[in-house]
Structure formats: structure tokens, C-alpha cells
PyMOL CGO cylinders between C-alpha atoms (Angstrom):
from pymol import cmd
from pymol.cgo import CYLINDER

trace = [
    CYLINDER, 3.05, -11.33, -32.58, -0.43, -10.79, -31.72, 0.3, 1, 1, 1, 1, 1, 1,
    CYLINDER, -0.43, -10.79, -31.72, -1.39, -8.74, -28.81, 0.3, 1, 1, 1, 1, 1, 1,
    CYLINDER, -1.39, -8.74, -28.81, -3.80, -10.11, -26.03, 0.3, 1, 1, 1, 1, 1, 1,
    CYLINDER, -3.80, -10.11, -26.03, -5.12, -7.63, -23.65, 0.3, 1, 1, 1, 1, 1, 1,
    CYLINDER, -5.12, -7.63, -23.65, -6.70, -8.68, -20.33, 0.3, 1, 1, 1, 1, 1, 1,
    CYLINDER, -6.70, -8.68, -20.33, -8.43, -6.66, -17.79, 0.3, 1, 1, 1, 1, 1, 1,
    CYLINDER, -8.43, -6.66, -17.79, -6.72, -7.03, -14.61, 0.3, 1, 1, 1, 1, 1, 1,
    CYLINDER, -6.72, -7.03, -14.61, -8.42, -4.21, -12.89, 0.3, 1, 1, 1, 1, 1, 1,
    CYLINDER, -8.42, -4.21, -12.89, -5.08, -2.43, -12.43, 0.3, 1, 1, 1, 1, 1, 1,
    CYLINDER, -5.08, -2.43, -12.43, -5.67, 1.48, -11.94, 0.3, 1, 1, 1, 1, 1, 1,
    CYLINDER, -5.67, 1.48, -11.94, -3.19, 4.14, -11.90, 0.3, 1, 1, 1, 1, 1, 1,
    CYLINDER, -3.19, 4.14, -11.90, -2.98, 6.75, -9.30, 0.3, 1, 1, 1, 1, 1, 1,
    CYLINDER, -2.98, 6.75, -9.30, -0.85, 10.00, -9.44, 0.3, 1, 1, 1, 1, 1, 1,
    CYLINDER, -0.85, 10.00, -9.44, 0.65, 11.01, -6.19, 0.3, 1, 1, 1, 1, 1, 1,
    CYLINDER, 0.65, 11.01, -6.19, 1.03, 14.48, -5.45, 0.3, 1, 1, 1, 1, 1, 1,
    CYLINDER, 1.03, 14.48, -5.45, 1.12, 15.24, -9.05, 0.3, 1, 1, 1, 1, 1, 1,
    CYLINDER, 1.12, 15.24, -9.05, 4.47, 13.48, -9.47, 0.3, 1, 1, 1, 1, 1, 1,
    CYLINDER, 4.47, 13.48, -9.47, 4.62, 9.76, -9.79, 0.3, 1, 1, 1, 1, 1, 1,
    CYLINDER, 4.62, 9.76, -9.79, 2.32, 7.08, -10.34, 0.3, 1, 1, 1, 1, 1, 1,
    CYLINDER, 2.32, 7.08, -10.34, 1.05, 3.84, -8.45, 0.3, 1, 1, 1, 1, 1, 1,
    CYLINDER, 1.05, 3.84, -8.45, -0.27, 1.14, -10.28, 0.3, 1, 1, 1, 1, 1, 1,
    CYLINDER, -0.27, 1.14, -10.28, -2.46, -1.62, -8.62, 0.3, 1, 1, 1, 1, 1, 1,
    CYLINDER, -2.46, -1.62, -8.62, -5.73, -3.47, -8.74, 0.3, 1, 1, 1, 1, 1, 1,
    CYLINDER, -5.73, -3.47, -8.74, -7.67, -2.07, -5.56, 0.3, 1, 1, 1, 1, 1, 1,
    CYLINDER, -7.67, -2.07, -5.56, -10.09, -5.20, -5.62, 0.3, 1, 1, 1, 1, 1, 1,
    CYLINDER, -10.09, -5.20, -5.62, -7.36, -7.71, -5.70, 0.3, 1, 1, 1, 1, 1, 1,
    CYLINDER, -7.36, -7.71, -5.70, -8.03, -9.67, -2.40, 0.3, 1, 1, 1, 1, 1, 1,
    CYLINDER, -8.03, -9.67, -2.40, -4.35, -10.71, -2.39, 0.3, 1, 1, 1, 1, 1, 1,
    CYLINDER, -4.35, -10.71, -2.39, -3.11, -7.19, -2.36, 0.3, 1, 1, 1, 1, 1, 1,
    CYLINDER, -3.11, -7.19, -2.36, -5.84, -6.25, 0.15, 0.3, 1, 1, 1, 1, 1, 1,
    CYLINDER, -5.84, -6.25, 0.15, -4.57, -8.68, 2.69, 0.3, 1, 1, 1, 1, 1, 1,
    CYLINDER, -4.57, -8.68, 2.69, -0.62, -7.84, 2.22, 0.3, 1, 1, 1, 1, 1, 1,
    CYLINDER, -0.62, -7.84, 2.22, -1.86, -4.20, 2.64, 0.3, 1, 1, 1, 1, 1, 1,
    CYLINDER, -1.86, -4.20, 2.64, -3.60, -4.78, 5.93, 0.3, 1, 1, 1, 1, 1, 1,
    CYLINDER, -3.60, -4.78, 5.93, -1.07, -7.42, 7.36, 0.3, 1, 1, 1, 1, 1, 1,
    CYLINDER, -1.07, -7.42, 7.36, 1.85, -4.88, 6.43, 0.3, 1, 1, 1, 1, 1, 1,
    CYLINDER, 1.85, -4.88, 6.43, 0.02, -2.36, 9.05, 0.3, 1, 1, 1, 1, 1, 1,
    CYLINDER, 0.02, -2.36, 9.05, 1.36, -4.33, 11.86, 0.3, 1, 1, 1, 1, 1, 1,
    CYLINDER, 1.36, -4.33, 11.86, 4.85, -4.57, 10.17, 0.3, 1, 1, 1, 1, 1, 1,
    CYLINDER, 4.85, -4.57, 10.17, 4.87, -0.73, 9.87, 0.3, 1, 1, 1, 1, 1, 1,
    CYLINDER, 4.87, -0.73, 9.87, 3.86, -0.17, 13.24, 0.3, 1, 1, 1, 1, 1, 1,
    CYLINDER, 3.86, -0.17, 13.24, 6.67, -2.34, 14.45, 0.3, 1, 1, 1, 1, 1, 1,
    CYLINDER, 6.67, -2.34, 14.45, 9.18, -0.62, 12.48, 0.3, 1, 1, 1, 1, 1, 1,
    CYLINDER, 9.18, -0.62, 12.48, 7.77, 2.79, 13.88, 0.3, 1, 1, 1, 1, 1, 1,
    CYLINDER, 7.77, 2.79, 13.88, 8.21, 1.65, 17.26, 0.3, 1, 1, 1, 1, 1, 1,
    CYLINDER, 8.21, 1.65, 17.26, 11.71, 0.38, 16.61, 0.3, 1, 1, 1, 1, 1, 1,
    CYLINDER, 11.71, 0.38, 16.61, 12.73, 3.71, 14.88, 0.3, 1, 1, 1, 1, 1, 1,
    CYLINDER, 12.73, 3.71, 14.88, 11.19, 5.67, 17.94, 0.3, 1, 1, 1, 1, 1, 1,
    CYLINDER, 11.19, 5.67, 17.94, 13.50, 3.44, 20.29, 0.3, 1, 1, 1, 1, 1, 1,
    CYLINDER, 13.50, 3.44, 20.29, 16.42, 3.77, 18.18, 0.3, 1, 1, 1, 1, 1, 1,
    CYLINDER, 16.42, 3.77, 18.18, 16.02, 7.62, 18.04, 0.3, 1, 1, 1, 1, 1, 1,
    CYLINDER, 16.02, 7.62, 18.04, 15.42, 7.94, 21.44, 0.3, 1, 1, 1, 1, 1, 1,
    CYLINDER, 15.42, 7.94, 21.44, 18.65, 6.06, 22.29, 0.3, 1, 1, 1, 1, 1, 1,
    CYLINDER, 18.65, 6.06, 22.29, 20.65, 8.38, 20.33, 0.3, 1, 1, 1, 1, 1, 1,
    CYLINDER, 20.65, 8.38, 20.33, 22.92, 10.83, 22.32, 0.3, 1, 1, 1, 1, 1, 1,
    CYLINDER, 22.92, 10.83, 22.32, 21.84, 14.48, 22.00, 0.3, 1, 1, 1, 1, 1, 1,
    CYLINDER, 21.84, 14.48, 22.00, 23.54, 17.54, 20.77, 0.3, 1, 1, 1, 1, 1, 1,
    CYLINDER, 23.54, 17.54, 20.77, 26.37, 16.48, 18.84, 0.3, 1, 1, 1, 1, 1, 1,
    CYLINDER, 26.37, 16.48, 18.84, 26.98, 16.25, 14.98, 0.3, 1, 1, 1, 1, 1, 1,
    CYLINDER, 26.98, 16.25, 14.98, 27.76, 12.36, 15.14, 0.3, 1, 1, 1, 1, 1, 1,
    CYLINDER, 27.76, 12.36, 15.14, 24.28, 12.00, 16.72, 0.3, 1, 1, 1, 1, 1, 1,
    CYLINDER, 24.28, 12.00, 16.72, 22.79, 14.05, 14.00, 0.3, 1, 1, 1, 1, 1, 1,
    CYLINDER, 22.79, 14.05, 14.00, 24.47, 12.09, 11.51, 0.3, 1, 1, 1, 1, 1, 1,
    CYLINDER, 24.47, 12.09, 11.51, 23.50, 8.85, 13.10, 0.3, 1, 1, 1, 1, 1, 1,
    CYLINDER, 23.50, 8.85, 13.10, 19.68, 9.90, 13.32, 0.3, 1, 1, 1, 1, 1, 1,
    CYLINDER, 19.68, 9.90, 13.32, 19.78, 10.78, 9.42, 0.3, 1, 1, 1, 1, 1, 1,
    CYLINDER, 19.78, 10.78, 9.42, 21.36, 7.41, 8.61, 0.3, 1, 1, 1, 1, 1, 1,
    CYLINDER, 21.36, 7.41, 8.61, 18.68, 5.74, 11.01, 0.3, 1, 1, 1, 1, 1, 1,
    CYLINDER, 18.68, 5.74, 11.01, 15.97, 7.63, 8.84, 0.3, 1, 1, 1, 1, 1, 1,
    CYLINDER, 15.97, 7.63, 8.84, 17.57, 6.58, 5.73, 0.3, 1, 1, 1, 1, 1, 1,
    CYLINDER, 17.57, 6.58, 5.73, 17.52, 2.92, 6.67, 0.3, 1, 1, 1, 1, 1, 1,
    CYLINDER, 17.52, 2.92, 6.67, 13.87, 2.74, 7.76, 0.3, 1, 1, 1, 1, 1, 1,
    CYLINDER, 13.87, 2.74, 7.76, 13.13, 4.92, 4.61, 0.3, 1, 1, 1, 1, 1, 1,
    CYLINDER, 13.13, 4.92, 4.61, 14.54, 1.80, 2.60, 0.3, 1, 1, 1, 1, 1, 1,
    CYLINDER, 14.54, 1.80, 2.60, 12.82, -0.88, 4.91, 0.3, 1, 1, 1, 1, 1, 1,
    CYLINDER, 12.82, -0.88, 4.91, 9.57, 0.97, 4.42, 0.3, 1, 1, 1, 1, 1, 1,
    CYLINDER, 9.57, 0.97, 4.42, 10.03, 1.25, 0.65, 0.3, 1, 1, 1, 1, 1, 1,
    CYLINDER, 10.03, 1.25, 0.65, 10.93, -2.44, 0.46, 0.3, 1, 1, 1, 1, 1, 1,
    CYLINDER, 10.93, -2.44, 0.46, 7.72, -3.47, 2.39, 0.3, 1, 1, 1, 1, 1, 1,
    CYLINDER, 7.72, -3.47, 2.39, 5.47, -1.49, 0.14, 0.3, 1, 1, 1, 1, 1, 1,
    CYLINDER, 5.47, -1.49, 0.14, 7.28, -3.08, -2.81, 0.3, 1, 1, 1, 1, 1, 1,
    CYLINDER, 7.28, -3.08, -2.81, 6.33, -6.46, -1.46, 0.3, 1, 1, 1, 1, 1, 1,
    CYLINDER, 6.33, -6.46, -1.46, 2.53, -5.09, -1.01, 0.3, 1, 1, 1, 1, 1, 1,
    CYLINDER, 2.53, -5.09, -1.01, 2.15, -3.44, -4.45, 0.3, 1, 1, 1, 1, 1, 1,
    CYLINDER, 2.15, -3.44, -4.45, 4.63, -5.14, -6.60, 0.3, 1, 1, 1, 1, 1, 1,
    CYLINDER, 4.63, -5.14, -6.60, 8.15, -4.16, -7.72, 0.3, 1, 1, 1, 1, 1, 1,
    CYLINDER, 8.15, -4.16, -7.72, 7.04, -2.26, -10.56, 0.3, 1, 1, 1, 1, 1, 1,
    CYLINDER, 7.04, -2.26, -10.56, 5.80, 0.43, -8.21, 0.3, 1, 1, 1, 1, 1, 1,
    CYLINDER, 5.80, 0.43, -8.21, 8.77, 2.88, -7.53, 0.3, 1, 1, 1, 1, 1, 1,
    CYLINDER, 8.77, 2.88, -7.53, 7.89, 4.85, -4.17, 0.3, 1, 1, 1, 1, 1, 1,
    CYLINDER, 7.89, 4.85, -4.17, 10.90, 6.88, -4.22, 0.3, 1, 1, 1, 1, 1, 1,
    CYLINDER, 10.90, 6.88, -4.22, 9.66, 8.22, -7.73, 0.3, 1, 1, 1, 1, 1, 1,
    CYLINDER, 9.66, 8.22, -7.73, 5.96, 8.33, -6.92, 0.3, 1, 1, 1, 1, 1, 1,
    CYLINDER, 5.96, 8.33, -6.92, 6.75, 10.19, -3.70, 0.3, 1, 1, 1, 1, 1, 1,
    CYLINDER, 6.75, 10.19, -3.70, 9.43, 12.63, -5.26, 0.3, 1, 1, 1, 1, 1, 1,
    CYLINDER, 9.43, 12.63, -5.26, 12.26, 11.12, -3.21, 0.3, 1, 1, 1, 1, 1, 1,
    CYLINDER, 12.26, 11.12, -3.21, 10.63, 11.93, 0.14, 0.3, 1, 1, 1, 1, 1, 1,
    CYLINDER, 10.63, 11.93, 0.14, 11.57, 9.81, 3.07, 0.3, 1, 1, 1, 1, 1, 1,
    CYLINDER, 11.57, 9.81, 3.07, 8.83, 7.72, 4.22, 0.3, 1, 1, 1, 1, 1, 1,
    CYLINDER, 8.83, 7.72, 4.22, 10.11, 7.59, 7.81, 0.3, 1, 1, 1, 1, 1, 1,
    CYLINDER, 10.11, 7.59, 7.81, 10.15, 11.68, 7.89, 0.3, 1, 1, 1, 1, 1, 1,
    CYLINDER, 10.15, 11.68, 7.89, 7.56, 13.44, 9.53, 0.3, 1, 1, 1, 1, 1, 1,
    CYLINDER, 7.56, 13.44, 9.53, 5.03, 15.58, 7.15, 0.3, 1, 1, 1, 1, 1, 1,
    CYLINDER, 5.03, 15.58, 7.15, 3.38, 18.98, 8.05, 0.3, 1, 1, 1, 1, 1, 1,
    CYLINDER, 3.38, 18.98, 8.05, 0.66, 17.29, 9.87, 0.3, 1, 1, 1, 1, 1, 1,
    CYLINDER, 0.66, 17.29, 9.87, 2.96, 15.68, 12.35, 0.3, 1, 1, 1, 1, 1, 1,
    CYLINDER, 2.96, 15.68, 12.35, 2.37, 12.09, 11.01, 0.3, 1, 1, 1, 1, 1, 1,
    CYLINDER, 2.37, 12.09, 11.01, 4.93, 10.05, 9.25, 0.3, 1, 1, 1, 1, 1, 1,
    CYLINDER, 4.93, 10.05, 9.25, 4.91, 10.05, 5.53, 0.3, 1, 1, 1, 1, 1, 1,
    CYLINDER, 4.91, 10.05, 5.53, 4.22, 6.46, 5.76, 0.3, 1, 1, 1, 1, 1, 1,
    CYLINDER, 4.22, 6.46, 5.76, 1.23, 6.75, 7.77, 0.3, 1, 1, 1, 1, 1, 1,
    CYLINDER, 1.23, 6.75, 7.77, -0.24, 9.55, 5.30, 0.3, 1, 1, 1, 1, 1, 1,
    CYLINDER, -0.24, 9.55, 5.30, 0.43, 7.28, 2.51, 0.3, 1, 1, 1, 1, 1, 1,
    CYLINDER, 0.43, 7.28, 2.51, -1.26, 4.29, 4.20, 0.3, 1, 1, 1, 1, 1, 1,
    CYLINDER, -1.26, 4.29, 4.20, -4.29, 6.51, 5.12, 0.3, 1, 1, 1, 1, 1, 1,
    CYLINDER, -4.29, 6.51, 5.12, -4.72, 7.68, 1.59, 0.3, 1, 1, 1, 1, 1, 1,
    CYLINDER, -4.72, 7.68, 1.59, -4.61, 4.22, 0.21, 0.3, 1, 1, 1, 1, 1, 1,
    CYLINDER, -4.61, 4.22, 0.21, -7.06, 2.63, 2.87, 0.3, 1, 1, 1, 1, 1, 1,
    CYLINDER, -7.06, 2.63, 2.87, -10.26, 3.97, 1.61, 0.3, 1, 1, 1, 1, 1, 1,
    CYLINDER, -10.26, 3.97, 1.61, -9.45, 3.33, -1.83, 0.3, 1, 1, 1, 1, 1, 1,
    CYLINDER, -9.45, 3.33, -1.83, -8.59, -0.71, -0.84, 0.3, 1, 1, 1, 1, 1, 1,
    CYLINDER, -8.59, -0.71, -0.84, -11.73, -0.92, 1.09, 0.3, 1, 1, 1, 1, 1, 1,
    CYLINDER, -11.73, -0.92, 1.09, -13.82, 0.25, -1.78, 0.3, 1, 1, 1, 1, 1, 1,
    CYLINDER, -13.82, 0.25, -1.78, -11.96, -2.15, -4.08, 0.3, 1, 1, 1, 1, 1, 1,
    CYLINDER, -11.96, -2.15, -4.08, -12.74, -4.95, -1.40, 0.3, 1, 1, 1, 1, 1, 1,
    CYLINDER, -12.74, -4.95, -1.40, -16.54, -4.13, -1.49, 0.3, 1, 1, 1, 1, 1, 1,
    CYLINDER, -16.54, -4.13, -1.49, -16.30, -4.16, -5.35, 0.3, 1, 1, 1, 1, 1, 1,
    CYLINDER, -16.30, -4.16, -5.35, -14.67, -7.46, -5.16, 0.3, 1, 1, 1, 1, 1, 1,
    CYLINDER, -14.67, -7.46, -5.16, -17.33, -8.87, -2.78, 0.3, 1, 1, 1, 1, 1, 1,
    CYLINDER, -17.33, -8.87, -2.78, -20.31, -7.59, -4.83, 0.3, 1, 1, 1, 1, 1, 1,
    CYLINDER, -20.31, -7.59, -4.83, -19.01, -9.08, -7.95, 0.3, 1, 1, 1, 1, 1, 1,
    CYLINDER, -19.01, -9.08, -7.95, -18.73, -12.30, -6.14, 0.3, 1, 1, 1, 1, 1, 1,
    CYLINDER, -18.73, -12.30, -6.14, -22.25, -12.27, -4.84, 0.3, 1, 1, 1, 1, 1, 1,
    CYLINDER, -22.25, -12.27, -4.84, -23.66, -11.18, -8.30, 0.3, 1, 1, 1, 1, 1, 1,
    CYLINDER, -23.66, -11.18, -8.30, -21.86, -14.32, -9.79, 0.3, 1, 1, 1, 1, 1, 1,
    CYLINDER, -21.86, -14.32, -9.79, -23.49, -16.44, -6.92, 0.3, 1, 1, 1, 1, 1, 1,
    CYLINDER, -23.49, -16.44, -6.92, -26.74, -14.99, -7.73, 0.3, 1, 1, 1, 1, 1, 1,
    CYLINDER, -26.74, -14.99, -7.73, -26.31, -15.51, -11.39, 0.3, 1, 1, 1, 1, 1, 1,
    CYLINDER, -26.31, -15.51, -11.39, -24.96, -19.10, -11.08, 0.3, 1, 1, 1, 1, 1, 1,
    CYLINDER, -24.96, -19.10, -11.08, -28.20, -19.91, -8.74, 0.3, 1, 1, 1, 1, 1, 1,
    CYLINDER, -28.20, -19.91, -8.74, -30.60, -18.20, -11.39, 0.3, 1, 1, 1, 1, 1, 1,
    CYLINDER, -30.60, -18.20, -11.39, -29.03, -20.41, -14.11, 0.3, 1, 1, 1, 1, 1, 1,
    CYLINDER, -29.03, -20.41, -14.11, -29.27, -23.64, -12.01, 0.3, 1, 1, 1, 1, 1, 1,
    CYLINDER, -29.27, -23.64, -12.01, -32.94, -22.79, -11.27, 0.3, 1, 1, 1, 1, 1, 1,
    CYLINDER, -32.94, -22.79, -11.27, -33.54, -22.39, -15.02, 0.3, 1, 1, 1, 1, 1, 1,
    CYLINDER, -33.54, -22.39, -15.02, -31.91, -25.68, -15.77, 0.3, 1, 1, 1, 1, 1, 1,
    CYLINDER, -31.91, -25.68, -15.77, -34.14, -27.13, -13.59, 0.3, 1, 1, 1, 1, 1, 1,
    CYLINDER, -34.14, -27.13, -13.59, -37.06, -25.58, -15.19, 0.3, 1, 1, 1, 1, 1, 1,
    CYLINDER, -37.06, -25.58, -15.19, -37.93, -23.60, -11.86, 0.3, 1, 1, 1, 1, 1, 1,
    CYLINDER, -37.93, -23.60, -11.86, -37.92, -19.90, -12.46, 0.3, 1, 1, 1, 1, 1, 1,
]
cmd.load_cgo(trace, "trace")
């Protein structure tokens, strides 16, 4: 069988020295899914905060319910990220099994830290995509002028 290699723009990012996340930062489809998902993640965060606040305090049952709630939201957040970046990206492996609904040392949810780290990468990818489109439009216009004999 012959091998055909196509440049898809996919890059690999090592996360915290553990797992790998693969995606094309200049893919406009991924860009839109990523930024659209921000609203979904905010809604999940609000829902989690409301459900956590409604838990009774001070009992072992409440603590267990709180942990179960965090596990449920971790699964939901990872499923959403899988929809954005593709099922080939295992966020559990990439983040070493860390619960994305959990709070990191900086006081933010791990999911928020992940999104903040990925945002500039996707914004730069979008700039590259737009620059490539502009370059192609200029080349097309130059070719059209040359074909008409006007340089």
C-alpha cells in the first residue's frame, strides 16, 4: 500500500510534561467550536456552583455527594472538550487524571486554566489562517492582472 501524507496543520502540545494534545490551531472549525464552548463551560460552572451550594454541610453524605458531583462535571467537561478537539484527544491522559472541575492552586477551576492556556494558541492560529487567506487572495489578484496583461 502506498503512503500519502497530507499536511493538516496538526500540532502536538505536551501538557504539564505528561500527556499530548493534538490539533490544528489554524482550523477555523476548531476555533469556532472552542469559543462557542466557552458559554457551555460557563453554564456548567454556574450549575455546579448552584448544586454545590445546595448540598447540606458537615456530613459524610454531603462530602460524598459533593465528590460525586465533581466527578460528574469532570466527565461532562471532558466530553465537551472531546467534541471541540476530537475524540482522539484523551484529556484524562493529557492532564494526568486531574478533575477539570477541581480548583487549582491559583483558585481557578482546572478547566479555566486549560482554556486560558489554549486561547492564545488558537488566536494565533486564527491570525495565521487569515493571513494565508489574504496571501491567497493577493496571489489570485496578481495572477488575474497578469493574465489580462496589466502588471
